[in-house]
C-alpha positions as CSV (number, residue, x, y, z in Angstrom):
1,M,71.5,35.0,209.3
2,V,71.0,31.2,209.7
3,R,68.1,29.7,207.7
4,T,66.8,26.2,207.7
5,T,67.5,23.6,205.0
6,S,63.9,23.7,203.9
7,T,64.0,27.5,203.3
8,V,67.1,27.1,201.2
9,L,65.7,24.3,199.2
10,L,62.4,26.2,198.7
11,S,64.3,29.1,197.3
12,A,66.4,26.8,195.1
13,V,63.9,24.4,193.7
14,L,60.2,25.2,194.3
15,L,60.2,28.7,193.0
16,S,62.1,28.0,189.8
17,V,60.2,28.4,186.6
18,A,61.8,26.6,183.6
19,A,62.1,28.5,180.3
20,P,62.1,26.5,177.1
21,A,65.2,25.9,175.2
22,C,65.5,28.4,172.4
23,S,67.3,29.1,169.1
24,Q,68.2,32.6,167.8
25,S,64.9,32.9,165.8
26,D,62.6,32.1,168.8
27,I,60.7,34.5,170.9
28,V,61.4,33.4,174.5
29,R,58.4,33.8,176.9
30,T,59.1,34.7,180.5
31,A,57.0,35.9,183.4
32,F,57.4,39.6,182.7
33,H,59.3,40.1,179.4
34,D,59.4,38.3,176.1
35,Y,62.7,38.6,174.1
36,R,64.8,37.5,171.2
37,V,68.4,36.3,171.3
38,V,70.4,38.2,168.8
39,T,74.1,37.5,167.9
40,V,76.4,40.4,168.5
41,A,79.6,38.9,167.2
42,D,80.8,35.4,166.5
43,G,84.0,33.4,166.0
44,F,85.4,33.4,169.5
45,V,87.4,30.6,171.0
46,V,86.2,29.9,174.5
47,P,85.1,33.5,175.4
48,W,85.5,34.0,179.2
49,S,84.7,37.6,180.1
50,M,83.3,40.8,178.5
51,A,83.8,44.5,179.3
52,F,82.4,47.7,177.7
53,L,84.5,50.8,177.1
54,P,83.1,54.4,177.0
55,N,83.6,54.6,173.2
56,G,81.3,51.6,172.6
57,D,84.0,49.0,172.1
58,M,83.6,45.6,173.8
59,L,86.7,43.7,175.2
60,V,86.4,39.9,175.3
61,T,88.9,37.5,176.8
62,E,89.5,34.1,175.2
63,R,90.8,31.5,177.7
64,G,93.6,30.5,175.3
65,G,95.3,33.9,176.0
66,Q,93.9,36.4,173.5
67,L,92.1,39.7,174.3
68,R,89.7,40.6,171.5
69,I,87.9,43.8,170.5
70,V,84.4,44.0,169.1
71,R,84.0,47.4,167.4
72,D,80.9,48.6,165.5
73,G,79.4,45.1,165.7
74,M,82.5,43.4,164.2
75,L,85.1,41.2,165.9
76,L,88.5,42.7,164.9
77,P,90.8,40.1,163.3
78,D,93.9,40.8,165.4
79,P,94.1,40.2,169.2
80,V,95.2,43.0,171.5
81,G,99.0,43.2,171.8
82,G,100.9,43.1,175.1
83,I,99.0,40.4,176.9
84,P,101.3,38.3,179.2
85,E,101.8,34.6,178.7
86,V,99.1,32.5,180.4
87,V,98.9,28.9,181.5
88,A,96.3,27.9,178.9
89,R,95.5,24.3,180.1
90,G,92.5,22.8,181.8
91,Q,90.5,25.5,183.4
92,G,93.4,28.0,183.3
93,G,94.1,30.8,180.8
94,L,93.2,34.4,180.2
95,L,90.2,35.0,182.4
96,E,88.6,38.3,183.5
97,V,88.9,41.8,182.0
98,L,87.6,44.9,183.9
99,P,88.0,48.6,183.2
100,H,88.9,50.9,186.0
101,P,85.9,53.0,187.1
102,D,87.7,56.1,185.8
103,F,88.9,54.4,182.6
104,E,88.0,57.4,180.4
105,S,90.6,59.5,182.2
106,N,93.3,56.9,183.2
107,R,92.9,54.2,180.5
108,L,93.5,51.5,183.0
109,I,92.1,47.9,182.7
110,Y,92.5,44.9,185.0
111,I,93.2,41.4,183.8
112,S,93.2,38.1,185.7
113,Y,94.8,35.0,184.4
114,S,96.6,31.8,185.4
115,K,100.3,32.4,185.9
116,A,103.0,29.8,185.7
117,T,104.9,29.0,188.8
118,G,107.8,26.6,189.6
119,N,105.8,24.4,191.9
120,S,102.6,23.5,190.0
121,P,101.8,22.9,186.3
122,G,98.5,24.7,186.9
123,G,100.2,27.8,188.3
124,T,98.4,30.4,190.4
125,T,95.8,33.2,190.1
126,M,97.3,36.5,189.0
127,V,95.8,40.0,188.6
128,I,97.5,42.8,186.8
129,R,96.6,46.2,185.5
130,G,97.8,48.4,182.7
131,T,96.9,51.0,180.2
132,F,94.8,50.2,177.1
133,E,95.6,52.6,174.3
134,N,95.7,52.3,170.5
135,D,94.4,48.7,170.8
136,R,97.4,47.6,172.9
137,F,97.8,46.7,176.5
138,T,100.8,47.9,178.5
139,M,101.2,46.4,181.9
140,T,102.0,48.9,184.7
141,D,101.3,47.0,188.0
142,E,101.0,43.5,189.5
143,I,98.0,43.9,191.7
144,F,97.7,40.5,193.3
145,E,99.3,37.0,193.1
146,A,97.5,34.3,195.0
147,V,99.3,32.1,197.5
148,S,97.5,29.0,196.1
149,E,98.4,26.4,193.6
150,G,96.6,23.5,191.9
151,N,95.1,22.2,188.7
152,G,91.9,24.2,188.4
153,H,89.3,26.3,190.3
154,Y,91.1,29.6,189.7
155,G,88.0,31.8,190.5
156,C,89.4,35.0,189.1
157,K,86.3,37.2,188.9
158,L,86.8,41.0,189.5
159,A,84.4,43.8,190.5
160,F,84.7,47.4,191.8
161,D,82.3,48.7,194.4
162,D,81.1,52.3,194.6
163,E,83.9,53.2,197.0
164,G,86.6,52.1,194.6
165,Y,87.6,48.9,196.3
166,L,88.5,46.0,194.1
167,F,87.1,42.6,194.9
168,L,88.3,39.4,193.4
169,T,87.8,35.7,193.8
170,V,90.2,32.8,194.1
171,G,89.0,29.1,194.0
172,D,90.1,26.3,196.2
173,R,92.4,25.0,193.4
174,Q,90.7,21.6,193.5
175,A,92.3,20.7,196.8
176,R,90.6,17.4,197.7
177,P,88.4,17.2,200.9
178,A,89.8,14.2,202.9
179,G,90.2,13.3,206.6
180,N,89.8,16.3,208.8
181,L,87.7,18.7,206.7
182,A,88.5,21.6,209.0
183,A,92.1,21.3,207.9
184,H,91.3,21.8,204.2
185,P,93.2,24.8,202.7
186,A,89.9,26.7,202.2
187,Q,89.5,26.7,206.0
188,D,93.0,28.1,206.4
189,I,93.4,31.9,206.2
190,S,97.2,31.6,205.9
191,N,96.7,31.0,202.1
192,H,94.4,32.1,199.4
193,H,92.5,28.9,198.7
194,G,88.8,29.6,198.3
195,V,88.6,33.2,199.2
196,I,87.2,36.6,198.2
197,V,89.9,39.3,198.4
198,R,89.4,43.1,198.9
199,L,92.1,45.6,197.7
200,H,92.6,49.2,196.9
201,A,92.6,49.8,193.1
202,D,96.4,50.0,193.1
203,G,96.8,46.7,195.0
204,R,97.3,48.1,198.5
205,I,95.6,46.3,201.4
206,P,92.8,48.4,203.1
207,D,93.5,49.0,206.7
208,D,90.0,47.9,207.7
209,N,90.2,44.4,206.1
210,P,89.0,41.8,208.6
211,F,92.3,40.0,209.1
212,V,94.7,42.9,209.0
213,G,97.1,42.5,211.9
214,Q,96.2,38.9,212.7
215,A,99.2,36.7,213.0
216,G,99.5,34.1,210.2
217,A,96.5,35.5,208.3
218,R,96.6,36.8,204.7
219,P,95.4,40.5,205.2
220,E,94.0,40.6,201.6
221,I,91.2,38.1,202.6
222,W,87.7,39.5,202.9
223,S,85.9,36.2,203.3
224,Y,86.9,32.5,203.1
225,G,85.5,28.9,203.0
226,H,84.5,29.2,199.3
227,R,84.9,26.4,196.7
228,N,85.2,28.0,193.3
229,P,83.4,31.4,193.0
230,Q,83.0,32.3,189.3
231,G,80.3,34.9,189.7
232,L,80.8,38.3,191.4
233,A,78.6,41.3,191.4
234,I,78.2,44.4,193.7
235,Q,74.5,45.2,194.5
236,P,73.6,48.7,193.5
237,G,72.4,50.9,196.3
238,T,73.6,48.6,199.1
239,G,77.2,47.8,198.1
240,A,76.7,44.1,199.1
241,V,79.1,41.7,197.6
242,W,77.1,38.9,195.9
243,S,78.9,35.8,194.5
244,T,78.0,32.4,193.0
245,E,80.3,29.4,193.3
246,H,80.5,25.9,191.9
247,G,79.6,23.3,194.5
248,P,80.4,19.6,194.1
249,Q,77.7,17.4,192.5
250,G,74.7,19.4,193.7
251,G,75.0,22.4,196.0
252,D,76.0,25.4,193.7
253,E,75.6,28.4,195.9
254,V,74.7,32.1,195.9
255,N,76.4,34.0,198.8
256,V,76.6,37.5,200.1
257,S,80.3,37.9,201.2
258,T,80.7,39.8,204.5
259,P,84.0,40.7,206.1
260,G,85.7,37.8,208.0
261,A,82.9,35.4,207.3
262,N,83.5,31.6,206.8
263,Y,81.3,30.1,204.0
264,G,82.0,26.5,205.1
265,W,83.6,24.6,202.3
266,P,84.1,21.7,202.6
267,V,82.9,21.3,206.2
268,I,79.3,22.2,205.4
269,G,77.4,22.2,202.1
270,Y,74.6,20.6,200.2
271,G,76.5,18.6,197.5
272,V,78.0,15.1,197.2
273,N,81.0,13.5,195.6
274,Y,81.0,13.4,191.8
275,R,79.8,10.1,190.2
276,S,79.7,8.1,193.5
277,G,77.2,10.4,195.3
278,S,79.0,9.7,198.6
279,I,79.0,12.2,201.4
280,I,81.5,15.0,201.5
281,H,80.4,17.4,204.2
282,E,80.0,17.0,208.0
283,A,76.6,18.7,207.9
284,T,74.6,21.4,206.1
285,H,74.8,23.9,209.1
286,M,77.4,24.6,211.6
287,E,77.9,27.4,214.2
288,G,80.2,30.1,212.8
289,M,79.7,29.2,209.2
290,E,77.4,31.1,206.8
291,Q,74.4,29.7,204.9
292,P,73.9,30.4,201.2
293,K,71.1,32.6,200.0
294,H,70.2,30.1,197.3
295,I,71.4,26.7,196.0
296,W,70.9,24.8,192.8
297,V,70.3,21.1,192.9
298,P,71.3,19.7,190.5
299,S,74.3,21.9,189.9
300,I,74.2,24.4,187.1
301,G,78.0,25.1,187.0
302,A,77.5,28.7,188.3
303,S,79.4,31.3,186.2
304,G,78.7,34.9,185.3
305,L,76.7,37.2,187.5
306,A,75.2,40.7,187.0
307,F,72.6,42.9,188.6
308,Y,70.2,44.4,186.1
309,T,69.5,48.1,186.4
310,G,68.5,49.1,182.8
311,D,65.3,50.2,181.3
312,R,64.9,47.7,178.5
313,F,63.5,45.1,180.9
314,P,61.9,47.3,183.6
315,E,60.3,44.4,185.5
316,W,63.8,42.9,186.0
317,Q,65.3,46.0,187.6
318,G,67.2,45.1,190.7
319,N,67.2,41.4,189.9
320,L,70.3,39.2,189.9
321,L,71.1,37.3,186.7
322,A,73.1,34.1,187.3
323,G,74.5,32.0,184.5
324,G,75.2,28.3,184.4
325,L,77.8,26.3,182.4
326,A,76.5,22.8,182.8
327,G,72.9,24.0,183.0
328,Q,73.3,26.2,179.9
329,N,71.0,28.6,181.6
330,I,70.4,32.1,183.0
331,D,68.3,32.3,186.2
332,R,66.7,35.6,187.3
333,L,66.8,35.9,191.1
334,T,64.4,38.3,192.8
335,I,66.0,39.8,196.0
336,E,64.1,41.4,198.9
337,G,65.7,42.5,202.1
338,G,69.0,40.8,201.2
339,E,67.3,37.4,200.6
340,V,66.5,35.5,197.4
341,V,62.7,35.1,197.3
342,A,62.1,33.8,193.8
343,S,63.9,32.3,190.8
344,E,62.9,32.1,187.1
345,T,65.0,30.4,184.4
346,I,64.9,33.0,181.6
347,L,67.3,31.2,179.1
348,R,68.1,27.6,178.6
349,G,69.8,25.4,176.1
350,M,71.8,27.9,173.9
351,G,75.2,26.9,175.2
352,R,77.4,27.1,178.3
353,V,76.9,30.6,179.8
354,R,80.3,31.9,180.8
355,D,79.6,35.6,181.4
356,I,76.7,38.0,181.7
357,R,76.9,41.8,181.5
358,Q,74.4,44.7,181.2
359,G,75.5,46.8,178.2
360,P,75.4,50.6,178.2
361,D,72.3,50.3,175.9
362,G,70.5,48.4,178.7
363,Y,70.4,45.1,176.8
364,I,71.7,41.9,178.5
365,Y,74.9,40.5,176.9
366,V,75.9,36.8,177.2
367,A,79.2,35.1,176.4
368,L,78.5,31.5,175.3
369,E,81.2,28.9,175.3
370,A,79.4,26.7,172.8
371,R,76.1,26.6,171.1
372,G,74.3,23.6,169.6
373,D,75.8,24.5,166.2
374,G,79.3,24.6,167.6
375,Q,79.5,28.4,167.5
376,T,80.9,30.5,170.4
377,P,79.2,33.9,170.1
378,I,78.5,36.9,172.2
379,V,74.7,37.3,172.1
380,R,72.3,39.8,173.6
381,L,68.7,39.6,174.8
382,E,66.4,42.2,173.2
383,P,62.8,42.7,174.4
384,V,59.9,42.0,172.1
385,G,56.7,44.1,172.2
């Protein structure tokens, strides 16, 4: 569906309701639910991703290369053994952790990280899986290694859909837009710059992926033309693949990824060059390129994405929760008929929001890179009244 610029900007700007900045002791007022922010565990060093296990443990990645365990409300002192060496520089490091849907029976977890290569100091995006038993990880399979190199924009988010397919994101690796924008690597499906990938759980390529059998194309690709997608969530009930991605200065996006679709980076978009504010894109719309469902101007540094389905915040059921690094915010997006129709900022000013998850208890858990007091905790939102 192609929508006008005014519709996108209305969704992005006019419908946003700003929540006040809050501290842990505050009650935060929102349109439907008031809540408190409660610390679950503290002492992390740049937490990047959270995952819940059936026994109640929480796994947390730290970008420096450690996988940590929160058990019975306590961060265990020792990191998980068996984690491979990562390129822990810049935006790289140990990134996402995700249990297999049948973890209780097969003990498999998936890990994405930046892997060293011989050609680039920033390495490439790598996804592996292995067993997690007795607080130790044992790698069993290399699931995916991106054909893309650079100094940042790894993407690296992971999600399973209800059919058992694994989706993952890869950023454009900070390849600079210059000259012929259509020749940018994110517009070239012979590599993995700026793509969303779809695989079987064991890393095999599904026969019905959109570019299977196309000469010169990478058959793992599901959609392309992305910049740096650092939010990924499957919509319950529909199976739609929602993502958020960092734009340049202005123009962070929410997209629904469909097979074979081109999301336009850097040919179309709503952002401008950092600092100078000069033009990057050829236009905001172009035939054959998809429009975002929602944009943020100014940019929030979109990261962390989750659909809420729990009963602790009943008025938020079916809403999409989107986090921001630079914005230090969580926005609640209301979706009707596959479109974002309203946005409310429900958290602001507690630190850079790296990840958002719904816990098995129905609370909303948030990984913060840094709070005003310098702490890097996992917190949760608990309703009041």
